[in-house]
N, C-alpha and C positions, 0 to 999 in steps of 0.2 A: 305825749305820754299815753294818752288814751288811744291814740291811733296804733301804737305798738302792741298794746294789749289786745286790740281787735284782731290784728294779724296773727297773733300767737294761738288763738282759739282753734283754728283748723288743725294746726300741728299737734296740739294737745289731744284733740279728738282722734286723730289718726294713730297716735302713739297708744292711746287707751285701747283702741280696736285691735292693734297688733298684739298687745299683751293678752287680751281676752282670747284671741285666735290661737296663740301658742298654748295657753292653758287648756283650751278645749281640745286641741289636737293631741296634747300629752295625755289627757284623760282617755281619749279614744283609743290610744295605742297600748293601754294597760292590758296585758295578757291574762289568761286564766291561771289560777294558782297551780303550781306543779304538784302539790301534795307532799313535798318534802321527801326525805330519804325513805326507801322501802323498808317496811316492817320486817325484821328478821328474828324477832323475839318470839319464842313459843308461848303458848298459854301458861299461866301460873295458877296453881291451886291457891285459893284464898280461904276456903272453908271446907271441912269434911264433917259429915254427921253419920256415925260417930267419928271422933277425931282419929287422925292417923295414929297407929300404934296403941289404939284403945285396948283395954283389958276387960274381961268379964262381960263381953258383948252378948246380949240376948236377942236383940232385934235381927230380923232377917232382911232389913232394908238399909241401903246406904245411899247417901247423896253427896256428890262432889260438886263444888261450885268454883268457877274459874273467873279470871279477870277480863275475859273477852269471849265473844261468841265462838263456840267450838262445834266440831263434828267428829264422828267416829268412823273410821275407814276399816272395812273388812273385819267386822267384829269377830266372826267365827274363826278367822285365820289369826288375828293378832292377839286377842285377849285370852290369857291362860289363867285358870283359877286352881290353886293348890291348897289343900287336897282337892282332887277332881270331884266334880259333882255327877251323880247319876243322871239327873235332869238338868239341862242347861238353865241357868238363871235368866231372868228377864233383864235386859240391859237396854235402856232408852236414854236418849239425849235430846235436849231442847234448849235453845238459846245458849246460856252459859252453864248449864247444869247436866250432870249425868246421874241417872237413877238406876240402882241395881237392886233386884229383889230375888233372893234365894228361894227356890222352890223345894229343895231338899232341906231337911232339918240339919242344923249345924251341930257338929260333933262337940261334946264337952271337952274342955281343957285342950283345945287345938288352936294352933296358929294358922291363920288363913292369909294367903297372898293372892292378890288380884294383879296380875302383870299385864299392863296395857300394850306392851310392845311399841309399835309405831301407830297405834290406832288414833290417839288424840292429836288433833291439829286445829289451828284456827281457821275460820271460814274464809277470811279475805286473802291471806297469803299462803295458806296451807303449811304454815310452820309447824313442824312435828315436835311434840313433847316426847322425847325418846325415853324408853325403858322406865316409864313411871309405874311405881308399884304402890298399891294401897294395902297396908298390913294391919291386921287386928287379931285379937285372940278371944276365944270364949273362956279361957282360963285366967289365972291371975298372973301370968307372965308371957312374954314373947319369946318363942324359941329362936335361937341365934346360931345354930350349927349349920355347916355347909358340906356339900359334896361337889367337887369340881373335876373337870377333865377335858378331854378332846376326843373327836371322832374323825377318822380319815378312812378313805376307801382302801382296803387292804391290797387290792389288785393294782391300783394305779398310784396310790399315795396322795391323791388329790382330795379336796374338800367338797362335800355336797351339803350346802346349808339348808336344804329342804328336809334333811333327816331330823327327826325328833328324838329326844332322850327321855327314857321312861324309868320311873322309880317305883318299886313295889315294896310295901311294908310286909307283904307275905313273902317270906324268904324261901319258900319251896320253889324249885326251879321250873315248875309248870305253870305258874301264875300268868306269865306273859303269853302263854298259849291259850288261856281260857278267859281272860277278862281284861278290861281296860286298866291302865296304871293308876296309882294313887297320886303321882306327881308327874308333870310334864315340863320339859325345858326345851328351848330352842338352841340352835348353834349360831354363833356369830360368824362374821366373814372369815375368821381365822380357824373355824372349826372347833371353837371352845364352848363349853357349857358350864352353867353354875346353878346349883339348887341352894336357895337361901332359906333361913328360918325353919330349919328342920328340927324335929325332936331327937332326943338321944336314944335312938334304937336302930337296929340293923336294917339294911335294905338290900334288895336285888336291883342291879343296874343294867339297863339295856339301851340300845338305840334302834330305831326303826324308820324306814321310809314307807309310810302307811299307804300302800297303793289302793286298798279297798275301803279305807276309812273306818275300820272297826277298832282301831287302836290296840291291836294285839297281833302277835306274829302268827299268821294263819296261812300264808302263801310262801312257798320256798323260793320264789323268784323275787320276793321283796328284799331290799337291802336291810341287813340285820346285823347287830353286834351284841355281844354279851361280855360282862366282866367275869373273870375266872372265879372270883371269890366274893364273899359278902362285902358290901360297902358300908363303912361306918362313918357317919358324919362327925366333924370336929370343927373347932374354931379356925384352925389353919390346916386344911386338909391337903394331903399330897394328891396331885392330879392323877386321874385314872385315864389311861389311854385305851380307847375302844377301836377295834378294827372291824369295819363294816364290810359285808360280803353278800352276794346272792348265791345261795346254795345251788340253785339251778338257773340257767339262763332262760329268758323269755324266748319262746320258739317263734322265729320269724316265719311269715307265710312262705310256703314252698315256691321256689322259683321255677317257672316253666322251662322245661328242657327243649322246647320247640325253637328251632333256629329262626331268628327274625327274617322276614322277607326283605329282599332287595328292592330298591327303588329303581324302576326301569329308566327313569330320567337321569340318573346319576352315573357318570363313568366310574370304573373301578380304579381306585387310587390307593397309594400307601404313603406313610411317612416313616422315616427311620428314627428310632428313639435314641438319638445320640446325646451325650452329655457335653454341653457347650461346644457342639459342632464336631465332636470326635467320638470314636468308639472306645468304650471302657475296655481296658486290657483283660479284665477278669469277669466279664459278663458276656452272654450270647448277644449277637446282633438281633435286635427286635424290629420287625416290620409291622406296623399297625395299619390295618385296612379300614376303609370307610364303609365297606359292605361285607356281610358275612361270607366266608369262603365255603364252598361245597367240596372242592377237590383241588389238588395240585399234582403236577407231574414232576417228581423229584429230579429226573434226568434233565428236565428243561430249566432247572435252576442250577447255576454253576458258580462256585466261588473260585476266583483266580487271583494271581498276583498282578503287579503292574504291567507285566509283559504278557498278560492274558494266558499264562500257563495255568492249567487247571490244578487245583489243590485237592488233597484227599483228607480223610479223617475228620470231616466236618459232618454235623448232623442237622437236619432240618425237621422242625416239628410244628404242628398246628395246635394252638391251645384250645381249651374247652369252650371259649367264647366264640370260636370260629372266625375271629377278627384279628388274630395276631399270629405271625409266623416267626419262629426264632431260628437263627443259624448259630450253632454251637461249635466253636473252634478255639484252639490254643493260639491266641493272637500274639504277635511279636511287637514289642514296644516300638512306637514311632514308625511302623511300616504302613504301606498303603495297599488297599485291596480293591477288587472289583466283584460285584455280585451281578451276574448276567442272567436275565430271565427272558424266555421267548414269549411271543404274543399269546401262545396257547398254554403257558405254564400254569396259570391259576385261573380257576373258574368260580364265579360266585353262585349263589343259590338259584338264580334264574338263567344261568348259562352265559353270563357276560364275562368277557375276557379283556386283557389289556389290548389297547388299540394298535400297539406296535411292540417290537422288541425293546427291552429296557436294560440299561446298565447303571448300577449304583456305584459311584466312586466314593471311597471314604478312607480316612486315615485313623490309625489307632493311636491313642494317647502315648506320650513319652513318659518315662519314669519320673522326670522332673515335674510332670503334671500332678503328681500325687504328693501327699504329705505323710510324714512319719508321726505317729501318735504314741505318746508314752503317758500312761496313767499310773499314778501312785495312790495307794489306798491306806489311809490312816485308820487304825482300829479294826483291821481285818481279823475276823474270827472264822477260821475255816470249819470249826465244828458246827456252824450254822449253814454250811454248804451254800455260800453265796455264788450267784450266777450273774455275770455282767451282761447286760443287754443294751446294745446301741441301736437306735432307731433313726430313720429318716422319715419323718411323718409317722405313719402307722407301719411302715415297712421295717422289719427287723433285719439289720445288716450283720450284726455279730451277736452271738449267744455263746458265752464262754464261761466255763467253771473257773472261779477264782481260787487258786491254790497257793498263790504268793502275792506279796504286796505290790508288785509292779507288773503291768501288762503293756505290751508293745505290739503295734501293727505297722508294717513298713509302707504299705500302699493304700492310702485312703484318699478319696476324692475330696477336694475343697468343698466346704459347706458348713451348715449348722446342724448338729445332731443332738438328740436327747439321750440321756444316760439314765439307766435304771439298774438297781441291784435287787434280784430276787433271792430271798432266803429260802432255798429249796429243801424244806425239812425232810421230805420223803425221797429226794434225789431222783425224781422222775423227769426233770428237765422242763417242767411247766408249773404255772401257778395253780394251786389247789384251794378251793373255798373251804370254809369251815363246816362243821356239822354240830348244831346245837344239841340235838338229842344224844349225841355221843360225846358232847363237851369237847369238841376238837376246834381249836381256833384256826382261822384261815392263815395261809402263808402270807408273809409280809413282803411287799415290794417298796423299796426306798427309791424315791425319785428326787431329781435335782433340778431346781429351777433354772440354774445357769446352763445354757447350752454349751456343747463342745464345739468350739470354732476351729476348723481345720484350714490351714493355708498350704498352698502348693509349694513343693521344694523347701519345706520348713520342718523343723522338729517341734511339734506341738505338744508341750508338757502341761499336765494338769494334776493337781493333788486333790483327792476327794476324801472327805471325812465321812466314815461310815458310822452307823448307830452302834 
């Protein structure tokens, strides 16, 4: 019995060592903590001094405390104070607190709004506290009226969210020319604006892309908009639509008329501007050269049919860039042609010519390569003189006065096109800006986000709702 106990001792010792080794190894493999889920919660205001929506406020200092460490981003860009201050207040932040000290005297019986926009965010994850507003009043009540609306660019119908909206309690129509506004608002991503906590009195309403930073309309090339009539705030206001325009265009630097020099190391070449490998029935043949052209000999460039029979009644022209030659001819659908040029036909600006005679073989598109487009217009008002504009990129393909609710074109190349409708008030065929001094609004262009998609050999129908 004693002998068996003696033999068991080594086994017990080995077993104990194994257990200890496993435990030590497990402890060694414990990884660093992952930190849990990412914080996505923005800072929360836990205390304000004076309280939010306080009345009869006399102090010129405000402190806001949050539940975590915060920072302010782009203070001058993001934070708006209404009514506007002549001298910008001191705005500082430290740890979890924001301190604001007004340098101007606060007006009596006035509701103030400090709109932080996207300025407030936490330090660790940069979670933004969006559209936070601190509101207080120096009087015995908080104003609650609103003015709302939208701003679009009159010429294009698009939104420019960098435009600011200006509100003046001086209802003379020259205040915007002479001084900064009493209230400022931003546009959101949809082009909408809203003024809150307004008093019950009339205002003048404008929009401005303030290029020179003086917060007034002082440069005619700035984007600007004005409401036709006085704006009256209410609890449930009707939206006011503003059309922004630039009365004069910014003058671009003059382009040198000097013909660029040719590179002696490059041979003279051209490419034909075909659409999907074939010539458009309704456009000139365009040859784009890699080097500027000095001269060409028209008799040395010949357009022929497939039997090399010379054709007549075509015209050859060099464009103003000196790098494109067009051949204008009444093409026949589905036919083949040849453009023959001799080695001496074209000379670039340093006297370089083709290295040999050249023949360009090409086919003209068939009628089935085009689509029929039929557009129907709901709400067409011909007294507004609507003009249909169809574009491919920035290139205007069609510019048509709309005099009936349906428009058809038989031969349109397949592709994606943009549609606009210009309300051509003065019937001069082009968009005209406004004139604030004469109180003339700009002409309106209605754009459509959905492209016109055209398929070949297909009747492409589309119904468009007009304003």
